[in-house]
C-alpha positions as CSV (number, residue, x, y, z in Angstrom):
1,M,210.6,214.8,34.8
2,T,210.2,212.1,32.2
3,E,208.6,212.1,28.7
4,N,206.1,210.6,30.1
5,G,205.1,212.5,32.9
6,S,205.9,215.9,31.4
7,V,202.8,214.6,29.1
8,A,200.7,213.5,31.8
9,R,201.6,217.2,34.2
10,L,200.3,219.1,30.3
11,L,197.3,217.3,29.9
12,A,196.5,217.6,33.8
13,I,197.0,221.2,33.4
14,M,194.2,221.4,30.1
15,A,191.6,219.2,32.1
16,R,191.8,221.7,35.5
17,L,191.8,224.6,33.0
18,R,188.7,223.3,30.9
19,D,186.8,222.1,34.4
20,P,183.4,224.1,34.3
21,Q,183.8,224.2,38.1
22,H,187.0,224.8,38.8
23,G,188.7,226.3,35.8
24,C,189.5,229.7,33.5
25,P,186.4,230.9,32.8
26,W,188.3,231.9,29.8
27,D,189.4,227.6,28.6
28,V,186.1,227.1,29.6
29,A,184.7,229.1,27.0
30,Q,186.1,228.5,23.9
31,N,185.2,225.5,21.2
32,F,187.4,224.1,17.9
33,D,186.1,227.4,15.9
34,S,187.2,230.1,18.6
35,I,190.7,228.1,19.8
36,A,191.6,227.7,15.4
37,P,192.7,231.1,14.6
38,Y,195.3,230.7,18.0
39,T,197.1,227.2,16.2
40,I,197.2,229.0,13.3
41,E,199.3,231.9,15.1
42,E,201.3,229.3,17.1
43,A,202.7,227.3,14.1
44,Y,203.8,230.8,12.5
45,E,205.6,231.8,15.4
46,V,207.5,228.6,15.4
47,A,208.6,229.2,12.2
48,D,209.3,232.6,13.2
49,A,211.4,231.2,16.2
50,I,212.9,228.9,13.4
51,A,214.3,231.7,10.8
52,R,215.1,234.0,13.7
53,G,217.8,231.1,14.8
54,D,216.4,231.4,18.4
55,F,216.3,228.0,20.0
56,D,215.6,228.7,23.4
57,D,212.5,230.9,22.0
58,L,211.7,227.7,19.7
59,R,211.7,225.8,23.0
60,E,208.6,227.7,23.9
61,E,207.0,228.4,20.8
62,L,206.8,224.5,20.3
63,G,205.3,224.4,23.9
64,D,202.5,226.7,22.5
65,L,201.7,224.7,19.1
66,L,201.9,221.4,21.7
67,F,199.3,223.2,24.2
68,Q,197.1,223.7,21.4
69,V,197.3,220.3,20.5
70,A,196.2,219.3,23.9
71,F,193.8,222.0,24.5
72,H,191.9,220.4,21.3
73,A,191.9,216.8,22.2
74,R,191.0,218.1,25.4
75,M,187.8,219.4,23.7
76,A,187.4,216.3,21.4
77,E,187.8,213.9,24.4
78,E,184.9,215.9,26.3
79,A,182.8,215.6,23.6
80,G,183.2,211.6,23.2
81,R,184.8,211.8,20.0
82,F,188.7,210.8,20.9
83,S,191.5,211.4,22.8
84,F,194.8,212.8,23.3
85,A,196.2,209.5,23.3
86,D,193.9,208.8,20.1
87,V,195.7,211.7,18.2
88,V,199.3,210.1,19.2
89,A,198.7,206.4,18.1
90,S,196.4,208.0,14.8
91,I,200.2,209.7,13.9
92,C,202.4,207.1,14.8
93,D,200.3,204.2,12.6
94,K,200.3,207.0,9.5
95,M,204.5,207.6,9.8
96,E,205.1,203.9,10.0
97,R,202.2,203.2,7.4
98,R,203.8,206.2,5.3
99,H,207.6,205.1,5.7
100,P,207.7,201.3,4.6
101,H,211.0,201.6,3.9
102,V,212.0,202.2,6.7
103,F,209.4,199.8,9.0
104,G,208.9,197.2,6.1
105,D,210.6,195.7,3.4
106,A,210.0,198.3,0.7
107,S,213.5,200.3,-0.2
108,I,213.6,203.7,-1.2
109,A,216.5,205.2,-3.7
110,D,216.8,209.1,-1.9
111,A,214.9,211.9,-0.5
112,E,213.2,213.1,-3.9
113,A,211.8,209.4,-4.5
114,Q,210.3,209.3,-0.8
115,S,208.3,212.8,-1.9
116,V,207.1,210.5,-4.4
117,A,205.8,208.1,-2.5
118,W,204.7,209.9,0.4
119,E,202.3,211.6,-2.3
120,A,201.0,208.3,-3.7
121,H,200.3,207.0,0.2
122,K,198.5,209.5,0.7
123,R,196.5,210.0,-2.5
124,A,195.7,206.1,-2.0
125,E,194.9,207.4,1.8
126,R,192.7,209.6,0.1
127,Q,190.2,207.3,-2.3
128,A,190.0,204.9,0.7
129,R,188.5,207.2,2.4
130,D,186.9,209.8,-0.1
131,A,184.7,209.7,-3.2
132,D,186.2,212.9,-4.7
133,G,188.6,211.0,-7.3
134,S,190.3,214.7,-8.0
135,V,193.8,214.7,-8.4
136,L,193.0,217.8,-6.2
137,A,191.3,215.8,-3.5
138,G,192.2,216.7,0.5
139,I,193.3,220.5,-0.4
140,A,192.9,222.2,2.6
141,R,190.8,225.1,2.6
142,G,192.2,226.7,5.8
143,L,195.6,227.0,4.6
144,P,196.8,230.5,4.0
145,E,195.8,231.0,0.6
146,W,199.9,231.4,-0.9
147,Q,200.6,228.1,0.6
148,R,196.7,226.7,-0.6
149,A,198.0,228.0,-4.0
150,L,201.0,226.0,-4.0
151,K,199.4,222.5,-3.8
152,L,197.0,223.2,-6.1
153,Q,200.2,223.8,-8.3
154,K,202.1,220.6,-7.0
155,R,199.4,218.4,-7.3
156,G,198.6,219.6,-11.4
157,A,201.9,219.3,-11.9
158,S,201.8,215.9,-10.8
159,V,199.8,214.9,-13.6
160,G,202.2,216.7,-16.2
161,F,200.0,220.2,-16.2
162,D,202.7,222.4,-15.4
163,W,205.3,224.4,-17.5
164,P,208.4,222.8,-18.6
165,D,210.8,225.6,-17.4
166,P,210.3,229.6,-15.7
167,T,210.4,230.8,-19.1
168,P,206.9,230.9,-19.7
169,V,206.0,231.6,-16.3
170,I,207.5,234.8,-16.4
171,A,205.7,235.8,-19.6
172,K,202.2,234.5,-18.2
173,L,203.7,237.0,-15.3
174,H,204.0,239.8,-17.5
175,E,200.3,238.5,-19.1
176,E,198.7,239.0,-16.1
177,I,200.4,242.6,-14.7
178,E,199.0,244.3,-18.3
179,E,195.8,243.1,-17.7
180,V,196.0,244.6,-13.7
181,R,196.9,247.4,-15.4
182,V,193.9,247.5,-17.7
183,E,191.5,247.2,-15.2
184,F,192.7,250.3,-13.4
185,A,192.6,252.1,-16.7
186,A,188.9,251.2,-16.8
187,R,188.2,251.7,-13.1
188,A,189.8,255.3,-13.3
189,E,187.2,255.9,-16.0
190,A,184.2,253.8,-15.0
191,G,181.5,256.1,-13.5
192,A,180.1,255.8,-10.1
193,G,177.9,252.3,-11.2
194,G,180.3,250.7,-12.9
195,R,183.1,250.8,-9.8
196,D,181.8,247.6,-8.0
197,Q,182.1,245.3,-11.3
198,V,185.7,246.6,-11.9
199,Q,186.9,246.4,-8.6
200,Q,185.6,242.7,-8.8
201,R,187.2,242.5,-11.9
202,L,190.6,244.0,-10.7
203,E,191.0,241.4,-7.2
204,D,190.3,238.8,-10.1
205,E,193.4,240.2,-12.2
206,I,195.4,240.6,-9.0
207,G,194.5,237.0,-7.6
208,D,196.2,235.7,-10.9
209,V,199.4,237.8,-10.9
210,L,199.8,236.5,-7.4
211,F,198.7,232.9,-8.4
212,V,201.3,232.9,-11.2
213,C,204.5,234.5,-8.5
214,V,203.6,231.5,-6.5
215,N,203.8,229.5,-9.5
216,L,207.4,231.6,-10.3
217,A,208.8,230.6,-6.8
218,R,207.8,227.0,-7.2
219,H,209.8,226.9,-10.2
220,A,212.9,228.5,-8.8
221,A,212.5,225.7,-5.9
222,V,211.9,229.3,-3.5
223,D,209.3,228.9,-0.7
224,P,206.9,231.6,-1.6
225,G,206.3,232.2,2.2
226,A,209.8,232.3,3.0
227,A,210.6,235.0,0.3
228,L,208.1,237.2,1.4
229,R,209.0,236.8,5.0
230,R,212.7,237.9,3.9
231,A,211.1,240.7,1.7
232,N,208.7,241.8,4.8
233,A,212.0,241.9,7.3
234,K,213.8,243.6,4.5
235,F,211.3,246.0,4.1
236,E,210.8,246.8,8.6
237,R,214.3,246.8,8.8
238,R,214.6,249.7,6.3
239,F,211.3,251.9,7.1
240,R,212.9,251.8,10.8
241,R,216.5,252.6,9.3
242,M,214.3,255.5,7.9
243,E,212.5,256.3,11.4
244,Q,215.8,256.6,13.1
245,L,217.5,258.6,10.0
246,A,214.4,261.4,10.3
247,A,214.9,261.6,14.0
248,E,218.6,262.2,13.9
249,A,217.4,265.3,11.2
250,G,215.2,266.5,14.0
251,T,212.2,265.8,12.1
252,A,209.7,263.0,12.0
253,L,209.0,260.8,8.9
254,D,205.3,261.4,8.2
255,Q,206.2,265.1,7.8
256,L,208.7,264.4,4.8
257,D,207.2,264.2,1.1
258,L,207.6,261.7,-0.8
259,A,210.3,262.6,-2.7
260,A,212.4,263.4,0.8
261,Q,211.7,259.8,2.0
262,D,212.8,258.4,-1.3
263,V,215.9,259.8,-0.2
264,L,216.1,257.9,3.0
265,W,214.9,254.9,2.1
266,D,217.9,254.6,-0.7
267,R,220.2,255.5,2.0
268,A,218.9,252.9,3.9
269,K,219.7,250.4,1.7
270,G,222.7,251.1,0.8
271,E,224.1,251.2,4.0
272,E,223.4,246.8,4.2
């Protein structure tokens, strides 16, 4: 089957699923808001397949993500707003417009220069359609907050609002951690009536720590999402090994005290 034929088949399946009389009741009942979380989930599953190097799974997950695009486009078409073809035309127009060095006469020295030009194109497009003239305009609020923090920081850095190197970022991280420690101490001393206020301050200070951690990752040229995925995978791998070691000793992990669990953690870590 040709690519055009495959896309036509996908759109026909989507239309059938959404048919009020003959479609799937679940698919018919959905709307943009209810489907959005699935779209985000599928994007993460694509990233997970890439991280695992599983290309068979990647093929399937990319199909799931494409189905999400078809789903949203079908609902929009039913509402008389736009179609799947309009979505394709929009991205084609955007790619040609933002790559004048490929589809026009402009010249770009390297990938870094293209990144700068790309942001300039985006900024010009935002200003043309939006009265918000802030350099922070257009950063989606639906992004995972760590990713939104990274984009906010990059936008600030684009006009010079940035630390010159990682050293002051590390100093700031120590400062913010100390403020968290102070609030924990305040919570321990607060009476029942003051706990809520202290808890709010704790949330603020921990948020500051996380924001600075994202900034530190940016200065290290490390993707904070990828770094956290590696940390999660490391924890899961070692914790599962702890469970195995406990089982081999004839017990369950929850039957051991923290000191004994730490011994197993150190052993699992040492095996790596």
